[in-house]
N, C-alpha and C positions, 0 to 999 in steps of 0.2 A: 504494500500500500504506500501511497505517497501523499504528503501534505503540501507539496509544492506543484507547480505546473511545469517544472523542468523535466524534459524527456518523458512526459506522460503519454499514455495511450488513451484515446477517447473511450468513453464508456458505452459505446453503441455495440451493434452486432447482434447476432441471433442469441436468444436466451430461452430457457425452458418455459418462461412465462410469456414469451412472445417477443416481437421486435418493436422498437420505438418508431412508430409511423405516423403519429398525430402531429400535423403541422401546428406550430404554436405551443407545443408542449414544453414545460419547464421541468428540468430534472436535477435533483440533488445528487451529487456525485462524489465518489471516493475512488480515484483511478489507481492503476498500477504503473510502476516505473522501475527502471533498472536500479535506481538509487533509493528505492522505497524501503519500508519497514516490513518484515515478514508478517503475514496474516496472523500467525499464531500469537503475536503480541497483542492482538485485539480481541481474541476469543475470551469470553467470560467463563471462568472456571473456578468454582462451579457455576452453572447457569443460574440466572435470577428467576425465581418462579413468577409466573404471570397468572393472576386470578380472573382476568377479564374474559370476555367473549371475543370471537374473531371479528375483525373490523377491516373494511376495505380501504378507506382513505387514511393516509398517515395522520397520526395525532401527536399532540405535544404532552410531555410529562415534565412538570416542574420539579427541579431538584432543590435540595436544602439550601444551596448557595444562591438560589434565585434565577439560575439559568434554566433553559429548557432543552430537553432531549427530543429529537424527532424520532418517534417510535413507528416502526413499520411491521406489519403482520406479513409473514411469509407462509403461503398456503401449502398444504400437503399435496394438493393436486399436481402442480407443476414441479414441486420439490418433495418427493416422498420421504427423503432423509435429510437431516440438517447438513451433512457434508456436501450434498448436491449443490445447495445454493452457495455455500462458502467456497467450494472449489471453483464454481463458476465465477465468483467474484475474484478469486485469486488469479484467474486467467484473463478476465475481461474488465475487472473493476466492478464496483457496485454503483447502481444507478436506479433511481426511483422517481417516477413522475410525482410532482408535488404542486400544490396551489401556491400562488405568490405569497400567501401568508406564512409559508415555511421559511421565508428569507428572514433570518434572525441573526442577532449578534453571535459570533463564534463562542462556543463554550471553552473556557480556559484550559480544562483538562478532562481526560476521560476517566471512567471508573477503573480502578486497579483490578487486574486479574491475578489473584494471589497464589494460584496453585501451579498447575503444570506449565509447560512451555520451556524455552531455552533457559538453562541454568536454574530451573525450579524443580523441587522434589515432586515425584509422582504421588498420586493419592487415588482414592476411590473406594467408597463403601455405600451401604444402603442409605445413609443419611446425607452424604455429600458425594453423589455420583460424579465421576470425572467427565467433563464435556468431551475430552479428546478420545474417550472410549467409544464415542458415536461413530468414529471412522471404522474401526474393525467390526462393530455391530452392524453397520450398513451392508456388510458382505453376506449377512445371513439370509437375506430375502431379496429375490428378484421380482420386479413388478414393472408395470408400464411406466416408462420414463426413468427407470433405474434398473438397468440390466447388469447382472452379475456374471462374470466369466472367470472361472478358475484358471490361473496361469500354471502351466505345467513346469515351466522353467523359471528360475530366478527366485531369490529369497530376499526378505527384508528383515534384518535383525534375527535371522535364523528361522523365521516363520513362513508359512505358505501365503502366497499372494493371490489377490483377486483384482480384476479390473472392473471398475464401475463405469458404465456408459450411460450418459444422460443425453437429452436432445441438444445440449450446448457444450458439453465437455466430457472428457474421459480422464479418470484418475485411478491410481492403484492404492489398495489398502492391504493390510495384513489381516488374515482371519484371526478371530479370537483364539488365544492360546488355550483357554478352557471354556467349554460350553456344554451345558447339560440338557439342552433342548428347551429351556424355559422360554416362555413367550413374554416379551417385554411390553409394558404399557408406558407410552410416552405422554408427557404432559407439556402444555405450552410453557415457554420460558424465553428469557432474553439470553442469547448465546454469543452475541458479538456487539461491540461498541466501537464504531468507526468515526474518524474525524471527517467532517464535511469539508471537502477541499475546494469545490467550486460548483457553479451551476452551468448546465448546458441547455441551450434553447434551440428547439427544432424549427428551422426555417428552410423550406425546400426551394424558395425562390430568390432569396437575397441574404446578405449578411447582417440584416438589421434586427434589432431587438426593440420591442415597445419601450418608449421613453420611461414610463412609470416603472416597468420591471427593471430596466437597466439602472435607474436611479436608486431603487430600493436595494439592489445588489451592491451598488457602489457604497451606499451609506452603511451597509452592514459589514463592509470590509472584504467582500468576496470579489472574484472575477467571474465573468460570464462568457462562455464560448458559444459560438453559433455552429450548429451541426446540420447536415443535410438529412440525417436519420438518427 
């Protein structure tokens, strides 16, 4: 992930949830870049429980410090497993269509992910399940939009590998080292907290952005890029 616009890749392209084709659409973005920060640094581990119901439009959640987080619901339909959307974002960046009201002052810092990740001790039990265990667990079930193929050759840390293929990306995971056939019940939760890098505005005819939108972006301290898709 990248928090600058240096050497970034635009956040467009085919995604499991569809393509950005609405002229005049405004997208909040967190791109990828060769000089960016690894995705694992932004994964919330353990995940933050979410007690609400599914919602379509992005919503705001006020933090104790007075800033707001832009909260996005990711549906099970296009993304059957959590790693599907995260690996798509690792490859293409993260992008979500938002209303102009989503242009707010940047949050000074992101929530800390205290558990796994580079240089952090592994964990995981019934009370604090490890978010990173979702990768090997995703190899246990193949379904529409999430095809699992066992790899005959190659190992990862001494374990068997599986390739996961989604409509937008393919990635490899290690099968769980121990599995007794139990059926897992998943609950909604916040699994990643990303910095808002910039906005992208879809204009298929010119490089212009509506004056009110451009001014609101400028006052909030962001840049806005014009894209054809």
